[in-house]
TILUM-279341 format. One line per field, with one value per residue (C-alpha): residue in three letters; x, y, z. Coordinates in Angstrom, 1 decimal, always signed. Example, Ala and Ser with C-alpha at 12.3 -4.5 7.8 and 13.67 -1.06 7.14 Angstrom:
2
r ala;ser
x +12.3;+13.7
y -4.5;-1.1
z +7.8;+7.1
END
This chain:
549
r met;lys;thr;phe;phe;arg;leu;leu;gly;ala;ile;gly;ile;leu;ile;val;ser;pro;leu;phe;ser;leu;ser;phe;asn;asp;ser;gly;thr;pro;glu;glu;leu;ala;ala;ala;ile;glu;lys;ala;met;thr;asp;glu;gln;ala;leu;ala;gln;val;phe;met;leu;gly;trp;val;gly;glu;glu;pro;ser;pro;val;ile;met;glu;trp;ile;arg;lys;arg;asn;ile;gly;gly;val;lys;ile;phe;gly;trp;asn;thr;ala;asp;thr;leu;lys;leu;ala;lys;thr;val;gly;glu;leu;gln;glu;ala;ser;leu;glu;gly;ala;phe;asn;ile;pro;leu;ile;ile;ala;thr;asp;gln;glu;gly;gly;trp;ile;arg;his;val;lys;gly;asn;thr;ser;glu;thr;pro;gly;asn;met;ala;ile;gly;ala;ala;ser;tyr;pro;arg;asp;ala;tyr;leu;ser;gly;tyr;tyr;ile;gly;lys;glu;leu;ala;leu;leu;gly;ile;asn;met;asn;phe;ala;pro;thr;val;asp;ile;phe;ser;asn;arg;asp;ser;ser;leu;ile;gly;pro;arg;ala;phe;gly;ser;asp;pro;val;lys;ala;gly;ile;phe;gly;ala;ala;phe;met;lys;gly;gln;leu;ala;ala;gly;val;ile;pro;thr;ala;lys;his;tyr;pro;gly;his;gly;asp;thr;asp;leu;asp;ser;his;gly;val;leu;pro;lys;ile;asn;leu;pro;phe;glu;thr;leu;trp;glu;arg;glu;leu;ile;pro;tyr;arg;met;leu;ala;ala;glu;gly;ile;pro;ala;val;met;ser;gly;his;leu;ala;phe;pro;met;thr;gln;ala;lys;asp;thr;pro;ala;ser;leu;ser;ser;trp;phe;leu;asn;asp;leu;leu;arg;asp;lys;ile;gly;phe;asn;gly;val;ile;val;thr;asp;asp;leu;met;met;ala;gly;ala;thr;ser;phe;leu;gly;ser;leu;ser;arg;thr;ala;lys;gln;ala;leu;ile;ala;gly;asn;asp;ile;ile;met;phe;ser;ser;thr;pro;phe;leu;tyr;asp;pro;val;trp;thr;leu;leu;leu;asn;ser;met;lys;glu;glu;glu;ser;phe;arg;arg;val;val;arg;asn;ala;ala;arg;arg;thr;leu;glu;leu;lys;leu;arg;tyr;leu;arg;gly;ser;gly;ser;ile;pro;tyr;ile;pro;asp;pro;ala;arg;val;gln;ala;gly;ile;thr;asp;arg;glu;gly;ala;ala;phe;phe;leu;asn;leu;ala;ala;arg;ser;val;thr;ile;val;lys;pro;ser;pro;ala;asp;ser;val;phe;pro;val;thr;met;glu;asn;ala;gly;arg;val;leu;leu;ala;gly;lys;phe;ser;asp;phe;phe;ser;tyr;gly;arg;thr;ala;phe;pro;asn;ala;ala;leu;tyr;arg;tyr;gly;ser;val;pro;asp;ala;asp;thr;phe;val;ser;leu;ala;arg;asn;ala;asp;thr;val;ile;phe;cys;leu;ser;asp;ala;ala;asp;leu;arg;leu;leu;arg;asn;ile;gln;gln;leu;asn;lys;lys;val;ile;val;leu;ser;val;leu;ser;pro;val;tyr;ile;glu;ser;val;pro;trp;val;ser;gly;ala;val;ala;val;tyr;ser;tyr;ala;pro;glu;ser;phe;ala;ser;gly;phe;ser;val;ile;ile;gly;arg;ile;pro;ala;gln;gly;ile;leu;pro;tyr;glu
x -6.3;-4.5;-2.4;-5.5;-7.1;-4.0;-4.1;-7.7;-6.8;-3.9;-6.4;-8.8;-11.3;-12.1;-14.3;-15.7;-16.6;-16.4;-13.8;-11.4;-9.9;-9.6;-6.4;-5.1;-2.1;-4.0;-3.5;-5.9;-6.3;-7.0;-10.5;-11.3;-9.8;-11.2;-14.7;-14.2;-13.0;-15.8;-18.4;-17.0;-17.0;-19.6;-21.2;-19.0;-15.8;-16.8;-17.7;-14.3;-12.4;-13.7;-12.4;-9.1;-8.2;-5.6;-4.4;-2.5;+1.1;+4.2;+3.2;-0.1;-2.9;-4.9;-8.0;-6.4;-5.1;-8.6;-10.0;-7.3;-7.5;-11.3;-12.5;-9.6;-10.1;-8.8;-6.2;-4.5;-3.3;+0.1;+0.0;+2.9;+2.3;+3.2;+6.5;+9.2;+11.3;+11.9;+12.9;+10.0;+7.7;+9.0;+8.5;+4.9;+4.1;+5.3;+3.2;+0.1;+0.6;+1.4;-2.0;-3.8;-2.2;-3.5;-7.1;-9.5;-8.2;-4.7;-5.4;-2.7;-3.5;-3.2;-0.7;-1.2;+0.3;+0.7;+4.3;+3.8;+7.2;+8.0;+5.7;+3.6;+5.8;+3.9;+6.6;+9.3;+12.3;+15.1;+13.2;+14.2;+13.1;+12.4;+11.8;+8.2;+5.7;+6.0;+9.8;+9.1;+6.9;+9.6;+12.2;+9.7;+11.0;+8.6;+11.6;+11.9;+8.3;+9.1;+12.2;+10.6;+7.8;+10.4;+12.7;+9.9;+8.4;+11.6;+11.8;+8.1;+8.6;+11.4;+9.0;+6.3;+4.1;+2.3;+0.0;+0.8;-1.8;+0.1;+0.4;-1.4;-2.8;-4.8;-4.3;-2.7;-5.6;-6.2;-3.1;-4.6;-4.9;-3.0;-3.8;-2.5;+0.1;+3.4;+1.7;+0.5;+2.7;+1.5;-1.4;-1.2;-3.6;-2.0;+1.4;-0.2;-1.5;+1.9;+3.8;+1.2;+1.4;+5.1;+5.0;+2.5;+4.8;+7.7;+5.7;+4.6;+8.2;+9.0;+6.1;+3.9;+0.2;-0.2;-3.4;-4.4;-6.0;-8.0;-10.7;-12.3;-9.8;-8.9;-6.9;-9.5;-10.4;-8.6;-10.6;-9.4;-11.7;-10.3;-12.3;-15.2;-16.8;-15.4;-17.9;-16.2;-18.3;-17.1;-19.3;-19.0;-17.3;-14.4;-14.1;-14.0;-11.4;-9.2;-9.5;-10.5;-7.9;-5.3;-7.8;-8.8;-5.2;-4.4;-7.4;-6.2;-2.8;-4.3;-4.0;-5.0;-6.7;-8.2;-9.0;-12.3;-12.2;-14.7;-15.5;-18.8;-19.4;-22.8;-22.9;-22.7;-25.4;-24.1;-25.2;-24.0;-23.2;-19.5;-17.9;-16.8;-20.5;-21.9;-22.8;-22.8;-19.2;-17.9;-20.1;-21.5;-18.5;-15.4;-16.3;-18.8;-17.7;-13.9;-13.5;-11.7;-12.0;-9.8;-10.5;-11.9;-10.8;-12.3;-10.2;-10.5;-14.2;-13.5;-12.8;-15.5;-15.8;-17.4;-19.3;-20.8;-23.1;-25.0;-24.3;-23.0;-20.0;-22.0;-24.5;-21.5;-19.8;-22.9;-23.4;-19.7;-20.2;-23.5;-21.9;-19.2;-16.2;-14.6;-12.6;-13.7;-10.8;-10.8;-7.9;-8.5;-9.8;-13.5;-14.4;-15.4;-19.1;-19.2;-22.3;-20.2;-19.9;-23.2;-25.2;-23.3;-23.7;-27.4;-28.0;-26.4;-28.8;-31.8;-31.1;-30.1;-29.1;-26.6;-25.4;-24.5;-22.7;-20.5;-19.7;-18.8;-16.5;-14.9;-14.4;-12.7;-10.5;-9.5;-8.7;-6.4;-4.6;-4.3;-3.0;-0.3;+0.4;+1.2;+3.9;+7.6;+7.8;+5.5;+6.6;+7.4;+4.7;+7.3;+10.0;+13.6;+15.2;+18.7;+17.4;+15.5;+18.6;+20.8;+18.3;+16.8;+17.8;+18.2;+21.6;+20.8;+17.6;+19.4;+21.7;+18.7;+16.7;+19.6;+20.0;+16.2;+16.3;+19.2;+17.6;+14.2;+15.5;+13.8;+14.9;+11.5;+12.9;+14.6;+14.8;+17.6;+18.7;+22.4;+21.5;+21.3;+22.7;+25.1;+25.0;+28.5;+30.3;+32.1;+29.0;+26.6;+28.2;+26.7;+24.2;+21.2;+19.6;+16.0;+13.7;+12.3;+13.8;+17.0;+18.3;+17.9;+20.5;+22.8;+23.2;+22.9;+25.8;+27.8;+27.3;+27.7;+29.8;+29.7;+26.0;+23.8;+20.8;+17.2;+15.4;+11.8;+9.0;+5.2;+5.1;+7.9;+9.1;+8.8;+10.7;+13.7;+13.7;+13.5;+16.4;+18.6;+17.7;+18.5;+22.1;+22.5;+23.3;+21.6;+18.7;+18.2;+14.7;+13.1;+9.4;+7.0;+3.6;+1.3;+2.8;+6.3;+4.9;+3.5;+6.9;+8.8;+6.7;+8.0;+11.4;+10.0;+10.8;+14.4;+15.6;+17.9;+18.9;+16.4;+16.8;+13.9;+14.4;+10.9;+10.1;+6.9;+4.5;+6.2;+3.0;+3.8;+6.7;+4.1;+3.0;+6.5;+7.5;+9.8;+12.4;+15.7;+15.6;+13.7;+14.7;+12.1;+12.6;+9.6;+10.1;+12.0;+14.1;+17.8;+18.5;+16.2;+17.9;+21.4;+20.3;+18.6;+21.7;+23.9;+21.9;+22.0;+25.8;+26.3;+27.6;+25.0;+22.7;+19.0;+17.3;+13.7;+10.6;+7.6;+5.1;+2.0;+0.6
y -5.7;-5.4;-8.4;-10.4;-9.4;-10.6;-13.9;-14.4;-13.5;-16.0;-18.9;-17.7;-15.8;-12.2;-10.5;-7.0;-5.0;-1.4;-2.6;-3.2;-0.7;-2.4;-1.7;-2.7;-4.1;-6.5;-10.2;-12.4;-13.6;-11.0;-12.4;-12.2;-8.9;-7.2;-8.5;-7.2;-3.7;-3.4;-4.3;-1.6;+1.1;+3.7;+4.0;+7.0;+5.1;+2.1;+4.3;+6.2;+2.9;+2.4;+5.8;+6.1;+9.7;+11.5;+15.1;+17.6;+18.7;+17.2;+17.9;+16.8;+19.3;+20.6;+18.8;+15.4;+15.8;+16.7;+13.5;+11.5;+13.2;+13.8;+10.8;+8.3;+7.2;+3.9;+4.9;+7.4;+7.2;+8.5;+10.0;+11.3;+14.9;+13.9;+12.3;+14.5;+14.6;+11.1;+12.2;+14.7;+11.9;+9.7;+12.5;+13.0;+9.3;+9.5;+12.5;+10.8;+7.6;+9.4;+11.2;+8.0;+6.1;+8.7;+7.8;+5.3;+1.8;+2.9;+1.8;+2.6;+3.9;+1.9;+3.9;+2.9;+3.9;+2.8;+1.5;-1.0;-0.7;+0.6;+3.3;+3.7;+4.9;+7.3;+7.3;+9.2;+10.9;+8.5;+5.3;+2.8;+3.2;-0.3;-2.1;-2.9;-5.7;-6.2;-6.5;-9.3;-10.9;-10.6;-12.1;-14.8;-15.8;-15.9;-15.1;-11.7;-10.9;-12.1;-10.0;-7.0;-7.1;-7.7;-4.8;-2.4;-3.4;-3.0;+0.7;+1.3;-0.4;+2.0;+4.9;+3.4;+2.6;-0.7;-1.3;-1.3;-1.2;-3.9;-6.3;-5.1;-8.3;-6.8;-8.8;-7.1;-8.0;-4.6;-3.2;+0.3;+0.6;+3.7;+3.1;-0.4;-1.2;-2.1;-2.3;-5.7;-8.8;-9.8;-11.4;-14.9;-14.9;-17.9;-16.3;-13.1;-15.1;-16.8;-13.5;-11.8;-14.4;-14.2;-10.4;-10.8;-13.1;-10.7;-7.8;-9.9;-10.9;-7.2;-6.7;-4.8;-5.7;-6.4;-5.6;-7.1;-4.8;-3.7;-6.2;-7.7;-6.5;-3.2;-4.7;-5.0;-1.3;+1.7;+4.0;+5.4;+5.1;+8.4;+10.2;+7.9;+4.6;+2.0;-0.5;-3.8;-6.1;-9.5;-12.5;-14.0;-17.1;-15.0;-13.0;-16.1;-17.8;-14.8;-11.7;-13.5;-16.3;-14.2;-13.4;-17.1;-18.0;-15.2;-15.9;-19.5;-18.1;-15.9;-12.4;-10.1;-7.4;-6.6;-3.3;-3.0;-1.1;+1.4;-0.8;-1.9;-5.3;-5.0;-8.7;-9.9;-9.9;-6.5;-4.9;-1.2;-1.0;-0.4;-3.5;-1.3;-0.7;-4.2;-6.7;-9.4;-8.7;-8.3;-10.6;-13.2;-13.6;-12.5;-13.7;-16.6;-18.1;-17.3;-17.7;-14.4;-13.6;-10.6;-6.8;-5.1;-1.5;+0.8;+2.6;+6.3;+7.2;+10.6;+9.2;+9.9;+6.1;+5.8;+9.1;+9.3;+6.3;+7.6;+11.3;+12.1;+11.2;+10.5;+8.1;+6.5;+5.9;+4.4;+2.1;+1.1;-0.2;-1.9;-3.6;-5.2;-2.9;-2.6;+0.5;+3.5;+5.6;+9.3;+11.0;+14.3;+15.2;+16.2;+18.5;+16.8;+17.3;+16.9;+15.1;+12.0;+11.6;+12.9;+10.7;+7.6;+8.2;+9.1;+6.0;+3.9;+5.4;+5.0;+1.6;-1.3;-3.3;-0.6;-0.2;-3.9;-3.5;-0.7;-2.5;-5.7;-3.7;-2.0;-5.4;-6.8;-3.7;-4.1;-7.8;-6.9;-4.4;-6.8;-9.5;-7.4;-4.2;-5.5;-7.8;-7.9;-8.5;-5.6;-2.3;+0.3;+3.0;+5.8;+5.7;+6.1;+8.9;+7.4;+4.0;+5.8;+7.7;+4.6;+2.2;+4.2;+3.6;-0.1;-1.2;-4.9;-3.9;-1.5;-4.4;-6.7;-4.2;-3.5;-7.3;-7.6;-4.7;-6.4;-9.8;-8.4;-6.5;-7.9;-7.6;-7.3;-6.8;-8.1;-11.9;-13.0;-10.1;-10.4;-9.0;-5.6;-5.8;-4.9;-1.3;+0.1;+3.4;+1.6;+0.5;+3.2;+6.2;+9.5;+8.9;+10.9;+10.3;+11.5;+11.3;+13.1;+11.3;+12.7;+9.2;+8.2;+10.8;+10.1;+6.4;+7.1;+9.5;+7.0;+4.4;+6.9;+9.9;+11.8;+11.5;+14.5;+15.0;+16.0;+16.3;+17.4;+18.3;+17.9;+19.6;+18.3;+20.1;+17.6;+19.8;+20.0;+16.3;+15.5;+17.9;+16.4;+12.8;+13.7;+14.4;+11.2;+7.6;+6.0;+7.3;+5.8;+6.8;+6.5;+5.4;+5.5;+6.6;+7.6;+11.1;+9.7;+7.3;+10.3;+12.0;+8.9;+8.4;+11.6;+10.0;+6.9;+8.1;+9.0;+5.4;+5.7;+3.0;+3.5;+1.7;+2.0;+1.8;+1.2;+2.0;+1.2;-0.8;-2.1;-2.3;+0.9;-1.0;-2.9;+0.3;+1.0;-2.3;-0.3;+0.4;-1.5;-2.8;-2.5;-3.2;-3.1;-2.2;-1.7;+1.4;+4.7;+3.9;+4.6;+0.9;+0.2;+2.7;+1.4;-2.1;-1.2;+0.5;-2.3;-4.7;-2.3;-2.1;-5.8;-5.5;-7.9;-10.4;-9.8;-12.5;-11.2;-12.4;-10.3;-11.1;-10.9;-12.5
z +43.0;+39.7;+40.6;+41.5;+38.1;+36.2;+38.1;+37.1;+33.5;+33.6;+34.2;+31.6;+33.8;+33.2;+35.8;+34.9;+38.0;+39.2;+41.6;+38.8;+36.4;+33.1;+31.1;+27.7;+29.5;+31.7;+31.3;+29.4;+25.8;+23.1;+22.7;+26.4;+27.2;+24.1;+25.1;+28.6;+27.5;+24.9;+27.5;+29.9;+27.2;+26.7;+23.2;+22.5;+23.4;+21.3;+18.3;+18.6;+18.2;+14.7;+13.5;+11.7;+10.7;+8.7;+9.1;+7.0;+7.9;+9.4;+13.0;+14.6;+14.0;+17.0;+15.6;+15.4;+19.0;+20.1;+18.5;+20.4;+23.7;+23.9;+22.0;+22.1;+18.5;+17.3;+14.8;+12.6;+9.0;+7.9;+4.4;+2.3;+3.3;+6.9;+6.2;+4.6;+7.8;+9.2;+12.7;+12.9;+11.9;+14.7;+17.2;+15.9;+16.3;+19.8;+20.6;+19.2;+21.1;+24.4;+24.1;+23.3;+26.2;+28.6;+27.7;+29.2;+29.2;+28.1;+24.5;+21.9;+18.5;+15.3;+13.3;+9.7;+6.3;+2.7;+2.2;-0.5;-2.0;-5.4;-6.7;-3.5;-0.6;+1.7;+4.3;+2.6;+4.2;+4.6;+4.1;+1.5;-2.1;-3.4;-6.7;-5.9;-6.5;-10.2;-9.8;-7.3;-9.9;-12.6;-10.4;-9.3;-5.9;-3.0;-0.7;-2.4;-1.3;+2.3;+2.5;+0.9;+3.5;+6.3;+5.4;+4.7;+8.0;+10.0;+9.0;+9.8;+13.2;+14.1;+13.4;+15.6;+12.5;+13.4;+10.5;+6.7;+4.0;+2.0;+0.3;-2.8;-4.3;-7.2;-10.4;-13.4;-15.6;-17.3;-19.0;-19.2;-15.5;-14.4;-10.7;-10.2;-12.9;-11.2;-7.8;-8.9;-8.7;-12.1;-13.9;-12.3;-9.3;-7.7;-7.8;-6.4;-3.5;-2.9;-3.1;-1.0;+1.7;+1.8;+2.0;+4.8;+6.8;+6.3;+7.7;+10.7;+11.4;+11.6;+14.0;+11.5;+10.9;+7.1;+5.2;+1.9;-0.6;-2.6;-1.9;-4.0;-6.7;-8.5;-11.3;-14.1;-14.5;-15.9;-13.6;-10.3;-7.4;-5.9;-8.6;-9.6;-8.7;-11.1;-12.4;-13.3;-15.4;-14.3;-13.6;-10.2;-11.6;-13.1;-9.9;-7.8;-9.9;-10.5;-8.3;-5.2;-5.3;-3.4;-0.7;-0.5;+0.0;+2.4;+4.6;+4.9;+5.9;+8.6;+7.1;+10.0;+8.0;+4.6;+3.0;+1.2;-2.1;-3.6;-6.6;-8.1;-9.7;-11.4;-12.5;-8.9;-6.2;-5.0;-8.3;-8.3;-4.6;-3.9;-2.4;+0.6;+1.3;+0.4;+3.1;+0.4;-0.4;+3.1;+5.3;+2.9;+0.7;+2.5;+6.0;+5.5;+2.2;+2.1;+5.9;+6.7;+10.4;+10.8;+10.7;+7.6;+7.1;+4.4;+1.8;+2.4;+2.7;+1.3;-2.1;-4.7;-5.3;-1.9;-1.3;-4.8;-4.1;-1.2;-1.6;+1.9;+3.9;+7.1;+5.4;+3.6;+7.0;+8.5;+5.5;+5.6;+9.2;+8.5;+5.5;+7.7;+7.9;+11.4;+10.8;+8.8;+7.4;+6.5;+4.8;+6.7;+10.1;+10.5;+13.4;+16.6;+16.1;+12.3;+11.0;+10.4;+14.2;+15.3;+12.8;+13.9;+17.6;+17.3;+15.2;+18.0;+20.5;+18.3;+16.6;+18.7;+15.7;+14.6;+18.1;+18.1;+14.7;+16.0;+19.3;+17.5;+15.2;+18.2;+19.8;+16.7;+16.5;+20.1;+19.6;+16.7;+18.9;+21.8;+19.5;+17.8;+19.8;+23.3;+24.7;+24.5;+20.8;+19.8;+18.3;+20.9;+21.1;+21.4;+18.8;+19.8;+17.7;+18.0;+16.7;+13.9;+12.8;+13.0;+11.3;+8.5;+5.7;+6.7;+5.3;+4.9;+3.3;+0.9;-0.2;-0.7;-2.7;-5.0;-5.6;-6.2;-8.7;-10.6;-10.7;-11.9;-15.0;-18.1;-21.7;-23.5;-27.0;-29.2;-29.2;-29.3;-27.1;-28.1;-31.5;-29.9;-26.4;-24.9;-26.0;-25.3;-26.0;-28.8;-30.7;-29.7;-31.4;-30.4;-27.6;-26.5;-23.1;-23.0;-20.0;-17.0;-13.9;-12.4;-11.5;-15.2;-16.1;-13.2;-14.1;-17.8;-17.7;-15.7;-18.5;-21.3;-20.0;-23.3;-23.9;-24.8;-22.5;-23.1;-19.8;-20.0;-17.6;-17.8;-21.2;-23.4;-26.5;-29.3;-31.8;-29.4;-28.8;-32.6;-33.3;-30.6;-31.7;-35.4;-34.3;-32.3;-33.4;-30.4;-28.4;-24.9;-23.9;-20.4;-21.0;-18.0;-19.2;-22.1;-22.3;-22.7;-25.4;-27.4;-27.3;-28.3;-31.4;-32.8;-33.7;-35.3;-38.8;-38.0;-38.3;-35.3;-32.9;-30.1;-26.8;-24.4;-20.6;-19.3;-15.7;-13.8;-16.1;-19.3;-21.4;-23.3;-25.0;-27.0;-28.7;-30.1;-31.9;-34.1;-31.4;-31.5;-28.0;-24.7;-21.1;-18.3;-14.7;-12.4;-10.3;-10.5;-7.4;-8.0;-7.7;-10.6;-12.9;-11.9;-12.7;-15.9;-17.3;-16.0;-18.2;-21.2;-21.2;-20.4;-16.9;-15.5;-17.2;-17.5;-15.4;-15.1;-17.0;-17.8;-14.9;-17.1;-20.3
END
């Protein structure tokens, strides 16, 4: 009978009958088979498909295993606290998928994570540290975005991770943003769209489902939606011609998924409703006007930017689905009969309109899985430890990321640069290296073997720093945030040669116009520090340009 069912599927006919046992692995187009499976599901099974849950610890918790075995949920999210040991993570992914595949319809899990590159790297262990999006913007080659997506995706694929919450296509429009900063490609929305599309295609070439975020745009606020609901006062015209340009471009390119952000835009029709809970943003604008037809997944619903609006997690989850999200994501695991489950299930039984909303979301989620998670070219459900060990860190990727880091280094000050650079042991005199990253000192000491060191933690001692700087001829200072900036200002009156090596967002350089020279790299990956010091001492030229105005 299974053979007969596949033959029917091969000619475009799907028959649902008790005589047939539907399986995720049956033939048929993604649209046809998703519709057939959804139709055969109970309400509980359909509801479970829209849940994506995280858990705490390197090994699967008993509660997450219950959700998979008893409910057959749609997906799990891998966070940084799950990933210290790469081989253990691969084993965990295999255990999760084995449990899911034993469920009704043999449906695999979406295994998702945040591996943007650069600053945001949730899958740690032996995976590549990369220069990040702003480095791609500084080097300004779309191929860099493609290869970044590809090599990041290759490593995720070996671990059985089949969905990545990247590319980040937020626009670098607010320089005070501590959440986005170097996660953005830059301030040009068209370039963000081009680089985002290239990154997307690289991920797809590696077999990983890309997800554009944070719709409709997190770049023009200095607030963090983890703690509050940011309200961004932009008229729709600005939003349409700036923040939404990457989404318009990516929708045309066929991006499979978009993450909705917990952001309010009071000057639009949504008023103070978070975009993640707004049908106007998700259905009217994203689906109907922009033309996106993929899956919409929420950012973590446990963030205050989401729950603060309606006051409870269960009501927030319901509104997220009504608004148009297909997958609701939670960073931790609720109990099986938590109100977030019982409210949604009861609402399905009592409200036919809500029942249709959930079942449509389940169908779209199934269609996404059928399109990308089955077939010979898809990522194996159960990772192979030998391949993980041999392929992570990816050697080709490591060489590429070093090359990208080198090509993205930007001399920000002075102009002309050759009035200060190169800084060498011969012209620098006594050198002090000051910063808080170990790789800064490793590569700094390689360039200046006799340099004095001042390494500080979360509470630097300004007096010690000033004392050491007073005894130096040249201070090379690693600048990454506002706290570093406050420390650096203590030596302004010493009239020393001060060279800034900026990591992450280079905007802080603008606040110290008195420094002698400044070089920007865009992450604290070892490759970035190596490249930054190579430019400082004149070993390689600086080819990057600041990717924002």
